[in-house]
N, C-alpha and C positions, 0 to 999 in steps of 0.2 A: 504494500500500500504506500503510504506516504514515506516509508523508510527507503524507498527506491530512489536512487540518485536521478536527478533530472536529466542528465546526459545519457541515460540508458533507456529512456522511454520517450513516447510522444513524438514530437516533431522530427527528431533525429532518426527515428526508427519506424516510420510509416511505410506501409506497403500497399500499393494499389494495383489492381489489374487494369490493363488498358481499357479505355472506353469501349463499350459494346462487346467486351470479351464474352460475357455470359450469353448474350443474345446470339452471337455468332456460333458459340459452342452448341447452343440448342439447335440451331439450324443444321449444323454438322451431324449432330446426334440423330436428328430426324432422317437425314439421308442415310446414315448407317442403319437405322431401323428399317428403312425400305430395302436396303441391300440384304440384310439378314432375313427379312420376311420373304423376299423373293427367293432366296436360297432355300428357306424352309418349305415354301410352297411348291416350287418347281423342281428342286433337286432332292430334298429329303422326303417330300410328299408325306408329311407326318400324319395327317388326318384323312385325307381323301386323295386317291391316285389321280395323276394328270395324264390324260390320253395324249398321244403324240400330236394329234391334230389340234389340241388345245394349248400346246406349249407356246410360249411367247417370249420374245427377248425382253431385256430390262428397259431399253430405251423408251418404249411407250409409257412407262410408269413415271418418267422424269417430270412431266408436267403436273401429274398428281402430287408428286413429292414436293414440287415447288409450291403448289396451292396449299397443301397440308402444312408445310413449314411456315408459310406466310400467316396462316390462320393461327397456328401455335404462337407465333411471335405476337400477333395482335392481341390474343387472349391473355398472354403472360404480361404484356405491357400494360393492359388495362387492369389486371389484378395486382399490379405492383411487384411482380416477382423479380424485376430487374432493379428494384431499389434495394436499399440496405435490408438485410434479413434480421436486424436487431428488433426485438420485440415480437417477432413472428416465430412460432414454434415450428419444428421440422414437419410435424403432421399437418399444420396449416399450409406449409409449402407443398406437401404431397397432395393435399386436397386440391390446391390450385393447379398443380400439374395434371392431375386426373381430369379436373373440370375442363382445362384447356384442350387436352387431347380428345376428350369426348366431344366437345363442340366441333373440333376440327374434323373428327371422323364423321359426324353427322353431315357436315358440309361436303365431304368427300362422297358419301353415298348419295347426297342430293345431286351432285354433278353427274353421277352415274345414271340416275333415273331420268335426268333431263336429256343427256346427250347419247345415252345407250351406246357406249364405245364398244368396238369389237374386242379390244384387249382390256379386260378389267376383272380381276379375281376378288370377289367379295371376301373370301376367306383370307386372302393375303392382306386386305385392308384391315381385318380384325387382328391379324398378326402384327401389322404396323402399329396399331393402337396399343396393344399389350407391350410390345417391345419398347415403344417410345416411352411409355409410362415408367418401365423398369429403368431404362437408361437415364431419363431425365431426373427421376427420383434418386438414383444412385449417384449422379454427379453432384446433386445438392447435398447429399449426405457426406460425400467426400469433401466438398467445399467446407462444410461445417467442421469436420474433423481437422482439416488443414488450418482453418481459422483458429480453432481452439488451441492447436499446438503452437502456432505462431504467436498468439496472444499470451500463452503461458511463458514464452521466451521474451516477452516485452515488445513484440513486433506487431504493428497494426493496432495498438491500443491508444486510447485517448486519456490524457491526464485531465481530470475533471476537478473543478473548484465548485464547492457548494456555496451559494450565496444565501445565507439564512441558515439557522441551526435549530429550527423548531421541529414539530412532529412531522411535517411534510418532508423536510430534509432527512429525518430519520427513516422514513418510509422508502425514500429513493436510495439511501445508503444501504438499507437492508437488501434491496434487490441487487445492487451493484456487487455487494460482497458475496451474496448467495449465488449469483449467476456470473461467474468470472468469464464465461465464454462470450459474454456481450462485449468484452474488451474495454471496459471502463475502469480506470484506476483513480479513485478519489485521492487527491493530494492534501486536502484540508478544507476548511470552511472559514468564511468571514461572516460577521454578524454585527448589527447595530448595538447589541447588548455587550458592553465592555467585559463584564464578568464571564458571560458565555463564550465570547470570542477569544478569551485567553485560556480556556480549558481545552485539553486534549481529550479526544474520544478514542481510547485505545491508542493505536498507532496513527490515528487521524489527527492532524495538528490543527489547533485553533490558530488562525493566521491574522487575527486582529480585526479591526473595524472596517466598515465600507469606505471610509474616506480615503484609504490607501489602496483602493481596488486596482488602480492602474499598475502600481509598483508590485502588488502581490501577483497579478497575472504574469508580469514579465519575469519576476524573480523565480517563480515556480514553473516556468515554461508550460503554462496551462493551454490545453488544446480546446477545451469546451467548458462553459460555465452553466450551471443549472440554478436558476433563481427560484427560491421557494418562499418568498416573502408573501404576506397576505395581500389580497387584492385591494384592501383599503389603502395600500401604499402605491396606488397605480402610477402616479407621476414619478415616484422614486424608481419604480421598476423600469419605466421607459428610459430614465436617465442612465440606469445601470446597463440596460441593453445597448445604448449608444456607446458607453465606455468600452464594453466588451467587443463590439463590432470594430471600433477604431483600433483596438489592440489586435485585430485579426483573430479573435477567439469566437468560435461557434457559441451560440447562446440559446438556451431552452428555458421556458417558463412553465412551472408546474402550477396548475390552478389549485385553489384552496380545497376543492372537493376531493382531491386525491390524497388528502390526509386520511380519508376514509378508505379502508381496504375494500377490494372488490366484493368480499363476502357481505359487506354492509350496504352495498349499493345495488338497487334493482333499476333496470333501464326499461322504460315504457315508451310507446310511440303513439301520439294522437295526431293523425293526419299529417305526419311528417315532422311534428314538433316533439323533440326528445324530452322526456321527463325522468328525473333521477329521484328514486325513492331511497330513504335511509332507514334501515332496520335497527341499527344500533347493536346488532348481534355480531360477535366475533368468534365465540366458541363454536365448536362443531354442533350441527343440528342433530336431532334425535336419530334420524336414519343414518347419518354419517357416523355417529358414535356406534350404532349397531353394526355397520359394515366393518368399521375398524376393529371392534371387539371380536367379530366373527373371524376375521383374518388372523388376528392374534392367536385365538384358540386353535384354529385350523392348523397353523404352522407349528405350534407347540406340540399338538397331538401327532402330526405327521412326522416330526423329527424326534419324537420321544425316545426311540431306541438309541439314537446317537447321543443326545444330551444326557440321558440317564446313565449311559455307560461312561461318558466322560466325567460326569458328576462323581461316580463311584471311584474312578481312578484318582481324581484330584483330592477327594476326601481322604483316600488311603495315603497319598503322598504327604499331605499336611499332618496326618496323624503320626506317620513314621518319622517325620522330621523332629518332633519334640513335643513337649507338653503344651496344653492350651486347647481351646475348642476349635472344631473344624469350621464352624460358621460364625459369622460376626453380624450383629444386628445394630443398626444405627438409626436414630430418628432423622427423618428427612421430611421436606415440605413438598406436598403433592398438589393435585388439582385445586385451584382457588385457595391456596394457602393451608389446606388441610394436612396435618402431620400424619405420618405413618412410619412403621419400622421397616427399613429396607434391609434385606438379607444378602450378604455376600460371603464368599470364602474368606477366611481369615488369612491375610497376607502379611501381617505384622506381628511383632512380638506381643505377648499378653500385656494389657494395660498401656498400649501405645498411645491412647488418647491423652494420657497425663502429660505427655511431652509435646503434643501438637501445637499448642499456643506458642510455646517458646521457639519451636522450630520455624513456625511461620514468621515470627518476628525476626529471627536471625537470617532467614532466607531472603527477606525483603519482598516476598511474593504478595500479590494482591490477595488480601484476606477473604475477599468475596469468591475467589476461585483459585485457591492455592495449589500449585503443582510443584512439589519439592523434589528436585533432582538429587539422586544419590541419598535418598532418605535412609538414615541409619536404622530405622525401626523395621524396615522390610526384611523378611526372611529370604532364604535362598529360593525356596519354592514360591514364596510370594512374589519375588522379583520376576519370575517367569510368568506366573499367571496374571500379573498386572500388565506386563508388556504385551501379552496376547489377549488381554481382556477376559480371560477365563474366570478371573475372580468374580466377575459379575454374573456368572451363569445362574447362581441361586436367585437372581432377580426374576427368573421365570416364575417362581412361586408368587412373587408380588404381582406379576401379570395375571396369573390364574386367579388371584384374589380380587382383581379389578383395580388394584392400587396403581398399577403401571401399565404401559403398553410396550410393544416391541420397539416402536419408533416414537420419539418425542424428546423434549428437553431433559437433560439429566437433572434429577431432583437435588436441590441444594439442602444444606443443613440449616437449622434455625438461626445460628449465629451469622451465617452468610447472608440470609435474607434480611436480618436486622440492619445490614449495611447497604441494602439496595436503595437506589434512587427510585422515585415513583415510576419512571418508564421501564425500569428493570422488572417490575412486578408483572408486566404483560406476559412474561415467559411462563407464568404459573397458570395461564388460562387454558391449559390442556393437560391431559395425563402425562406425567413424565415417562421417559422411555429408556430402554437399554442402550439404544443407539439413536443418533439424531443427525441433523444437518451439520452441526458444528463439528461432530466427531469425524465425518467424512470430508470435511473441508479444511482440516488442519489440526483438530484435536487440541492437545496441550500447547501447540505452537501459537494458538490464537489468544488474543487478549480477552479479558472478561467482557468488555463492551462489544467486541466483535462476536463473541459467543451469544450474547443477548440479542444482537441484531439478527443473527442467523436463526435463533430460536423463534423470534417473533415473526420473521419471514415465513418460517415453516407453519406456524399457527394460522397466519393469514392466507396461506396458499395451499393448505392441505388438500391432498387428493390421494386416491389409491395408487395412482401412478407415481406420485412423489414418494410415498412410503416404499413402494417396490424398488424405486431407484436407489433410495438410501440403503435399504437392506442389501441390495446387490453390490453397492459400493463399499459396504462395511467389511465384507469378506476380504478383499485384497488389502484394505487399509489395516486390518487386524493382522493378516499374515505378514505384511511388510513392516508392521509396527510403526506406522506413521504417527509422529507426535506422541508416542507412548513412552512413559517412564514412571 
């Protein structure tokens, strides 16, 4: 984040494809689809044989290929596929790909029925449609993978300055931190409130007030600025927009309404007039909680032979290592601030809690989320099971009791919650989990504020797909021990 040196990111390391590269690539892929479809129809004859009298050369199909490619281009241009894919999911792109190819195929069949050409295979036209969808979707998946890799190396990213540090800014920051593939690197924020402007948010720096905006933009090599001030400051916003433009910085303005997450906003339409309704609900609704609970129980039952066997082996190893209980119970704070006893494998010496407060003070760690490296209280077996997260396996019993979920924010201790700022409390608005978005995004390498931003993003954007993604990402993170100690 802001710890990255200015000369390693942003303007010095931008990467752009030549203009119209993707549209030309699509046209080429459509031609390739026609060639493959011709070969499949007339050479491989996959579905229906071609009699010798019906064989045709490829050349008569070239005009159809040209018309088909032109229609694909028009459809994709109209749907915005040739603009930046930021903010558009891959499946939204795939839908647009399928829609464009379908429309183009309908036009192709329309030409056939109008002109009744001697050379035209309807089966080949269907081959073209299927192959085009596969190729065009595949190239977009490849593009996203390549972009994510380049952005992870600091290539093609934008250094972003937040103007304003209120709840709207926090919402934008949550998204930037959670979705690094978008290619935004927040470098800090400025604000009219002197006290707020001087405070750091994790590794995100408070860069002072708005009066020094020109110097801040230049000193931090900012590529884009996002203004999150309330609309009541309309004239001030226009002034800031002009300052950013004169500095050659892209500028975006976030309306006040977007301090409400999408779960709180319902969109209606009355004869073309958009209406936004606000529900005030952030927590998962009844049917969503039911689905999440059903998935938790289903996975636990399905994998019971594996985790029960592992449970027995770890319990035996702890027992053989020395005296003390196998399991360790600690009071944690769960959904809506309700306390519960979380069960883990004991990974430390007996009575380790007596030394915790002193170790946290000596380590200089954030007491709201202390992670002590080389903790002398940890046993040999404990060091292994903590590094591999096996010590949290007994949390499954908390899940069975309904106190936790497989995916969610990690439950804090009461003394950690006592140090929370009001906005940190938002991470307690869902069931805590064994794994979560912050664990697969950096784990102990993240600051406490970054962890909270990711947890709140998870709550606001929960879906079955997001849970599945986090669970799948957890396995390699655990095996490679990312951020674990």
